[in-house]
N, C-alpha and C positions, 0 to 999 in steps of 0.2 A: 407254474412251470409250462403248462400247455400254451398259455399266452405268449411266453418267451419264444418257444419253438415255432409257433404259428404266425405271430405278428412281428416280433422284434428281431429274431435272428436273421431273417431274410434281408433286413436292411443292411446288415454288415457283410453278408456273403455275396450279395449281388455287386456288379461292377462299380457303381458309383460309391456305395458304402465301403467296399473293399479298397478302392483307390483312396478314399478319405483316411482309412485306417493306415494304409501304407505311408501316406504323407504325414500323418501324425507321428508315426514311428520314426520317420526321417528327421523330425525335429529333435528327437532325443538320442538317436543313434548316429553319432557323428561319423564313425568309421564306415557305416553302411549307408550313409545318407544318399550318396550319388546312385548307388545300386537300387535303393528303394524308390527313388524318384523316377529312374529309368523304367523300372518295372511298372510303376503306377501309370506313367504316361503311355507306355506300350499297351497295357491292359485297356486303358481308356480309348486309345486309337482303335484297337481291334474290335472292342465292343461297339464302336461308333460306325463301323463300316457296313454299308447296306448289304454287301455280299454275306457278311456274318449274320446280321439280324434276319435276313430273309431265309437263310438256311435253318436257323433255329426256329423261327415261327412256322416255316413251311413243314418242318418235321411234325409239328403238332396239327397243323391244318390238314395235312395229307391223310390223317387217320379217318376222317369223315368227309367225303367229297360233297360239294354243293349239289343242290337239286332245285328244280323249279317248283313254283307254287302250283302251277297247273297239274304237274305230274305227281304231286304229293297225295298220299292216301289219306282220306278223312279220318279223324279220330274223335273221341268223346270230348277232349279238351285240348287247349293249346297252353302249354306252360312256358312262360317267358321268364328267364332268369334275370336277376338283378344286376346292378353295375351299369345302369343306363344313364343315370343323371350325374351331373357334376357335384362337387361338394356343397354348392349353394343351390338348394332346390326347394326352398320354402315357398317360393312364389308359384301358385297353381296356374296362373295365366301364362307366365313366361318362364318356364323352367330352364335351368342350365343343363343343356344336354352334354353328356360325356361321350367317350369313344364307343360305348356300346349302344348308341342310339339305333343302330340297325336291328337290334333285338326287338325293340319296340315297334318300329315301322313294319318290319316283316311279320311280327306276330299279329299286328292289326290287319295287315294285308291278307294273311292266312284266314283270319276270322271273317273278313269281308268276302273272301272267296268261298266261304262255306266249308272250310276244312276242319272246323271244330264247333262243338256245341256251346263251349264256354272258353273264356280266356282268363288265365291266372297271372297276376302280377305279384311280385314279392314285396312284402312290407319290410324291406331291408333297413336295418338300423344297427349301428355299432354302439357299444356302451358309452363312448365319449360324446356321442351326438346329443345335443340338448333340444333339438327340435321335436315337436309333437307331430309333424307332418312327415310321414315316411315316403320313400320312393314310390311304393305301391299306391298311396293316396294320390300323389301327383299324376301318375300314369293313368289311373282310373279316370280322372278328370279329363285328361288329354284324349283318351280313347273314346269317351262319350262325345267329345267335341268332334271326333272324326267319324262318328256315326255308329259306333258299337253300342248296342242296347245295354243300359245300365244293369239290367237283371242278368245279363250273360257275363258279367265281369266278377271274378272272384279274387279276393285278396288272401294271401297267406297270413298266418300269425306273424309276429315279429321274428325275423330271422337275421343271423349275423354273418353267415357264410353259405357256401354251396352245400355243405353237409346238412345244415339246417333246412335249406330249401328242399333237398331230397326227402328228408323226413316229413316235412310239411306237405309235400306233394303226395307222398304215400298215404298220409292221413286224409287228405282231400279226396283221393281216389276211393278210399273206403267209404267216406262220408257220402259222396255223391254217386257212388256206383260206377265210376269211370273204369272201363276195362283197358283202354289203350289211349295214350296221349301223344301229342307232338311236343318234343323238347326243343325249344329255341334258345340258342346262345351263340356266342362268337365261335368261329371255327377253331381258334387256338385253345378255347376253353372247353370245347366239347369232350375231349378225351377224359378229363377229370370228372366233368359233370356226368358223363355216361356211366363211368365206373361207380360213382356214388349213387346214382339213381337205380342202377342195377342192384347194388347192395341193399338199397332200401325196398326193393321188391316192386318197383314201378315198371310196368310194361309200356315201352315208348318207342317212337320212331325219332331218331335224331334229325334236326333240321338246322344245320350250322349256317351262320350268316357272317357278314363282315370280314371276308377273307382279305388278308393284307399282302399276300404274295401272289404274283402272277408268274407261274412257271414258264410261260411262253415269251416273256420279255427278254430280249437279248441283253447280255452283259455289256457294260461300257466302263470306261475309266472311272466314272463317277461312283461306281459301285465299290471302289476300293479307297475312296476318300471319306473322311469322317463327316457325319451328319447327325445333328441333334435328334431328329426323328428316329433315325436308326438306333441310336443309343436307347431311346425309350422302348423301341420294339424289342431290342435285345433283353432289356430289363424285364419286359412283360413275359417274354418266352421263358427266361430263366426262372422267373418267379412262379410261373405256371408249372414248370418242371419240378421246382422245389415243392410246390403244393401237392403234386402227385406223389412224391416221395413221402411227404408228411402224412398224407391220408393213408397210405399203404402201411405205415408204421403205427400211427396213432388213431386211424379212422375206424369206422364200423367194421366188424368182423363178419 
């Protein structure tokens, strides 16, 4: 049941999935067919507008403003959350980078700037993955190639989501005696991550990266025209909002 609410239900309540449901209903509801199609197309258009996607993602990103590496207070460790690589990441030499690549590059930059005594990568893995090489294993190899000493790289146990990462981080803090850590993740993901890490009892400073909205950019006509990237951003923002609701209902107390 938890798998349904956590992984499957969002597929059907987010714009693309919901539009597919409406179009499927239109095939069988002859009397309501035109109305269902109009609603589906209207929803798809709205969700694809940059003005909508930026408003949704900006609401999440504004919770934790960006900061500079130079001005960041040093900590015992730097915890870099997963979601960095693409679906195909078995190749250690040439990994497939995903949208969260800034989490890795900034985490390594913080480490090289002396802002942490260790850097933590998540051994992220889902039940349906068949590979024995986790994201953390790949990132460890890449970090060493970028000059991070191997002995200062720590990998979590296998984790499936942000809640697992928070619990793993708390355990590592107890094991290594870390009192305070830097938490590195995407700006839109930080509100949920911060809530879960606080619940897990981890003392941290948030270091959000990879902001997608520039509030200083002036609006143009293009912001009201549909765009595929904007649809993806809308989906990401709504999925993150759904995740916040899910964890507040079913997450750690």
